[in-house]
N, C-alpha and C positions, 0 to 999 in steps of 0.2 A: 251760874252765877248772877243777883239779881242786878239791875242798872246800879240801883243805888249804892251796891261793892262793886261794879268796876269804877267809879269816879275814886272812888276812897282807896283802888288799889296802888299798891306800889309802884306797878308799869304804868300808871297814867300821872303820878308824880314824877317818875323818872323823865315821862313825857317833856312834864312841865321842864323840870330843869335842864335837859338837852336845848331847849330855848333860851339859856341864859347866855356870856360870853364861857364861860366855862366849859357849858355843857356841848354849844357849837364844836371848841375843840375837841374836845376829847372826839366825837361824833365825825370832823373828817378822819380824825385819825382810826378808827374804830372801819368807817367807812372801807378807807384806802385797804387796809389791814384783811377783812372780807375777802374784797375781790382777786387778791390774793390767795385767799385760801380753800374759794371755791373755782376757781377759772379753767381746774384740770382736771374738776371731778364730773364721769359721764356717767349718763346712764337715763333714763324715761322722765321720773318723778323728784321734783325737787319742793320743800317745804319748809317755810320760815316761821316759827314761833314765835309769833309779840313782836313788841316795836316797831310798827310801821313805820318810823321815824328814820329805820333805816332799811336802805335796799339792797337784804342780805343776799340774794340771788342775781341783781344785777348782774355780775360777769361770767356769771353760769350761760350754759350754751344748749340745756336739757329743755326737749318740749314744751313739758308742764311743768310750769312753775307755781305755788299756791300758796294761801295764809291764812292762817291758821292763830285764832285769839278768842280771847273773854269777851273783844266787842270789833265790830266791823272799824273795818278803817275809813278815812276818809275821801270825799270825791277824790279830788285829785289823785290819791293816793293808789288808787284802785288798778289802775290803770299799769302797775308793774305784775303784777299776776295774772294767772289765767282761769283762779278759784279761788272763794273765801269762806273758811269752815268756822262758827261762833263756837268756841269751845275753850276749856283749859286743859295746859298742856300735862295735868296730872291723869287726864282722860282721852289720850286722843283718839278719834272716831273713826283712825283709819286698818285696817286689814293689817294684821302680821305679816313683816317681809313684803313691804308695799311699798316702800320707798327707799330710793336710791341715794339722798341728800336729804339732811335736817339741819337748821340752822338753830340756835337758841343765844339767841339776842339778851343776854342780861335774864331770861328766864329762870335761873337758878336761884337768884339769890332775889329774886321779886316771889318765888314761892314759899308755900307754908313748909312742901314737902318736897325738898328736892330730889332725894332718893328716887320718889316716883314719877319724877320729870324724868328720872333719866331710865330708867324701869322702862316705862313705856316709850322713849328712845329706840331703846335693845329693843322693843317689840315690836315695833312697825320697822326698823329700818331691816333689809334685806342682808343675807352674808357678804362683806366686804363696803357694807355702804361705809358713809360717811356722814360724820356726826361733828359741829364746829360748834364751839362754847364759847362765849364773851363775857366779858365782866371788871367788876371792877374788884382792885387789889387790896385787901385789907394793909398787907404792909407795903406801905407807900405813905408818901409824904399827902395824897389826897386820905387814903382810910387811918391816918394817922391820929383826927381828933376822935373817930370812934373808939380807938381804940385806949386812946387816955382817957376818956370817958367825958368830953365834953359834951356840954348840952345841946352847942350848937355845931353841927354835924355838918362837912364841908359838901358832901354826899347828899344824893337827894333822901328823905324822910323813910322810913319804910323798907329799903330794902337791906338787906344783911348779904355783907359782904361774906366771898367764901375764899378760899386761900387757893391758887392752883396745886399746889401739894393736895393737898384734899381732895379735890374734884380728880384728878391724877389717882389715886387710892380708891374714889369710887367707879372710876371707868374699869380700873387693872380687876374689879372684883366682878364686871359684868362683862368680863370675856373682852372690851376695847382697850383696844394699842393704839395708846399715845403717837403721833407720828409728825409732828410740827406742834410751835407755838411762839409765840411773841409777847413781848412786852413793848410797854410806852408811854407817854406820858409822863417823864421828871423830871417837870417844873414841879413849883410848892404850890399850897392852895390858892389862887389869887384867883378876884372874882371879876378883873377886868381885863378883854380881850389886851391892852396896852402891857400891862405887868407878863402877862402868859409871852409876848414877844419879844419882852426885855429878858425875859429865860429861856428861850430857846437854846440857846447855845448848852444849857445842860439834857438835849436829846442826847446827843452824840457822848459825851461824858458818861449819862448813864446808863447808855447800852452798851458800853467799854467798862465798867467801873462797879456798877451795883445793878447788872441788866434784871436782876429778880424784884426791883422795887419799884416797877414802873404802877402808874397808875391806874393803867389798865392791861388786862389779858385780854390773846386769843387763844383757847385750843382746838386744837383740829385732831379725832381722833378714827379708827378703823375697826366695824364691827368684826370681830375675829369669830368664828365656828370650831367650837374645840373637834377634835375627828375630823376635819373633812378637809379634802385635797384634790385640787383638780384631777381628773383624770380625760387621760390623750388617746388617742385609738393603739391598739394593741400591737405595738410595731414587732414582729417576730425577725430574729434574727435569722438571715438564709445562710444557711453554709456555704464556703468559698468554694468553688466547682473543683473538681479533680482532675488537674492536668494530665491530658493520656502521653506517654511516652514515645516521640516521633521518632524512628526509624528514619538517619540518613545516609545515605550512600557520599561517599567520598574515596578519590584515590590516592592508592597507595605507592609511596614510594617504591621502588623495588630495595635501596640503601635501606631505609625504615624496614622493612619485611624482614631485613636477615639476611638476602641476597647477595652476595657477592657481584663484582661487576662480570659484566656477559665478554667474551671474546669471540 
């Protein structure tokens, strides 16, 4: 990808949108959910693909944390990761089955080929490796403008929001098993922090009454390998030892032996 293409890419437009009031509101929710999703994922190699405004691996305890994107993160952001790679998520420069955890924050909706991004994720993850995806929900108050064909969308331009149901179908075809998901941000499309705070009461109501209509979602999936099963030590069932018959001497009473009383 050329530098001019990077400047005009959807991920850059998304980064600019995250600097606005609704963007910071979304960023705070997404960071908290990512902390929950990756905190208990164990292994050796974790990788975040794009969107350096998020520290997606902050709560993870793996020894190696890397970052891959079409451009290098800024100097203050580089302290979050051990290494950096300039590459597109459609062609990850990693060996097959080399990562334990891969986080794709908005990578699918910012890509021209989201299927290829998922195929690459399946390739580089080890069996039982974890994939975490975040994105905007088109079936929400935040995504309603795009669905209604409005010229000025509330969401950043250039992105193509994908529904969680579609993503789950794609993951299933690639032998991923979805193990968790979370929706959030039920407030209307407000462009100021003041009005977003006023609609804070809708968060609890939305989680209870219309949970699948949140403006953002996080999906967590595990890569399964067909036909693979864990093999333990070949324990052999030991036969119970036979008990030997033991003769015991006992005193026989004359009356019990059939003898009469002696005179």
